Residue, then its C-alpha position, 0 to 999 in steps of 0.5 A: m500500500l502506498k500513502v502520499s500527500t499532495r504536499d510531498e515534493d515527489c507525490f506525482e513521481k510516486l503516483r507515476a511509479f504506482g500506476a505503471p502498467a505491468a506490461l512494462s516488464g521485460d519478461i512479459a514483453r518477451t513471452v508475448s513476442e514469442v507466443i505471437a511469433d509461434v502463432r504466426e508460424r504454426g497457426d492452430e497448432a500453436v494456439l492449441y499448444y498454448t491453450a493447453k499450457f496456459d488454460h489447462a484445456k486440451l482441445l482438438q482443432k475441431q473444438l476451437r470453434v463453439p458449435a451453434e448447438a452449444i450456443d443455442e443450448a446455453f441461451a435456452s437453458i439460462d436461468p430466466k432471471k439471469l436472462e432478464a438481467l442481460k436484457a436489461s443491461a443490453a437495453s441500457i447499453s443500446d440506448f446509450h450507444k445509439r445516441t453516439l452513432p456518427k452521421n455522414w455530413k457534407t457542406r461547401n468549403p470556401h471555394g464552393a466545393a462539396v466536402g464532408e465525412l462518410f462513415f463506414p463500419i469495419r468489415r470484421v472485428g474480433l472481440y476479446v472477452p476475458g475468462g480468468q476468475v469469472p465469466l465476464c458476460s457483461t463484457v460481451l454486451m459492452t463490446a458487441l452491442p456498440a459494434k452491432i450498432a456501428g453495423v459491423p457485418e462480421l463479429v468474432l468472439c474469443t474467450p478462454p475455455r474452462r478446464d473441460g474445454s467449454v465456455a461459460p454458458e453466461i458468455l454464450a447466452a450474452a453472445k447469442l443475445c447480441g447476435v454473435s455466433e462465431i465464437y472460439c475457445v481461445g484466450g490470452v496472447q494466442a487469441i490476440a495473435a490468432m485474430a491478428y494473423g489468422t489461422r486455418t480455423i480462425p480467419a483474421v480480423d481487421k480490428i480487435a476490441g476488449p479488455g484483458n490482463a497484462f499479457v493481452v494488453e502487451a499483445k495488443r501493443q505489439l500487434f498495433g499496426k498489423v491489426g486495428i486496436d481499440l485501446l489498451p484496457g488492462p486490470s481494473e482501476v478505481m479512484v474515489i474522491a471522498d470528503s467528510k460528506a461521504n459514507p465511509e462504508w459506501v466508499a470502502a465497498d466501492i474500493i473493494t469492488q474493483a479488487e474483486h476482479g481478481s487478477g491481482k494487478e488491480k489499482v485502487y486510489l482513495v483521495c481524501f481531504d482530511e485524515r479523519t475521512e481516510r481513517a474512517v474508510d480504513v476502518a470500514i474496509e477492514s470491517l467489510l473484508t471480514r464479511y466477504e468469502k473472498g476476503p483474504r484474497l481481496r486483502e492481498i490485492m488491496e495491500a499490493g494495489f491500494c494508494k491513499i492520497l491526502a489532498d490539501s485542496t480541491d485544486a490538488a485533487v483535480a491535479v491528482a485525478n488528471f495525472v492518474a487518469p483513472e479508469h473509473l472515477e467516483i466523486q463522493t463529496t458535497q454537491k458543490r465539490q461534485k460540480e467543480l470536480s466533474a467540470r475540471i477532471t478531464t482524463a477519467g475513463a468513466m466518471l460516476v458522480g454522487h453518493y448513489s453512483p457506484a462503479a458497479l453500475g458502470d460495470f453492468v447496466a448504466g449504458p456506457s461501455h465498461t471497456l475503458p483506458t487504464s494505466r494512465t492511458g486515459r490521458f489520450f484514450s477514451g472508453l470504447q464507443v460506436s465510432d471505434f467500430m467504424r472508419r471515416t473517409s473524407y469526401v471532396r468534390y470540386d467542379e471547374a469553378s471551385l477548382k479555379l478558385a483553389r488553383p492559386v493556393v495549390e500552385m503557391f504551395s507547389e512552389m514553396e514545397h518544390l513539388q512542380v507536378h502538384g501545381h501542374s496537375v491543377g493547371i493542366r485542367f485549364e489549358 
């Protein structure tokens, strides 16, 4: 556990080191590079080898793709209450993302030419859904539904198999609900490499989206450019900014919630304005940890990935939050401070404002995708959205009159940049 104060001269250096992604490890980078190279060389054979090695599931090549009957059976047999929850979440997600769908537009530029933008769905997208400790059926909804709204015609889903080679029925049911039928029992680096390069069983995709552990994030980093990459969402993070008006038990529960994801690499931040609030949250955390079945494991994660920051002002809290760029930011303060913080913090992946807005809502049902930037990448990445599954083409259409107006500018740039043919390509049209 790390404790810092914004009065410390090295406060931000400590925060930088604490928030550094595990993918910076040389061992992880080398392992990922080796697996990618092997999958590129041996295809399915390598995928099956690493699936047995890392996921302890021995599959045959024909078992890599989940059969349609298994998907239908999972959907038909799921507990009706679970299905209702999936549908409720899907409704919120769909409603939110439909409002963000980019629209084509055209106008006239100063020369009178028609210019604008055209948006097209990416043809084939691979979705990665982590398996690990829990079946993240919510991630299926949070990635597949924005892609469907974008109009992506081919969606592929890769997720790690369980030891018996099967996929959790909740994941299959969620995929069926989203209209995803091409599902592979493949996880980890081998899944990312297979989608990037393609194998005999798994045709290559044009872009990959979805969260993952440090190895998956590093694989996406290394394959960027070979295939499109959404962002680099790694192990979960939350920052809670709490003042004396916050309920310590609520804050404690929200902090522990992110540790529950269970990779052991989660990062949780508590920003307080006084030591009394900090101590009250500490007491609440200790009390709650004794109530949960996973308490001992959660305690280990908290001890390794918990950072407490004592801020000496609202300005300092803003600076800390903008520096850390947390995946989830909860603001549990007075209403006046909520308003100021939410207006001035500009790097959070998701902002949950008020005492009744726990991050769990964002994880499951609020509407925005929970695939969010981590490890300070929120400084330049945003959360997954419909536009991530589309590509933009600029549109330009000149006629003779508008080209005549533009001609002097083109010819002058041609002269300045010593590109004679550029200018001539315009002038020749008036000879």
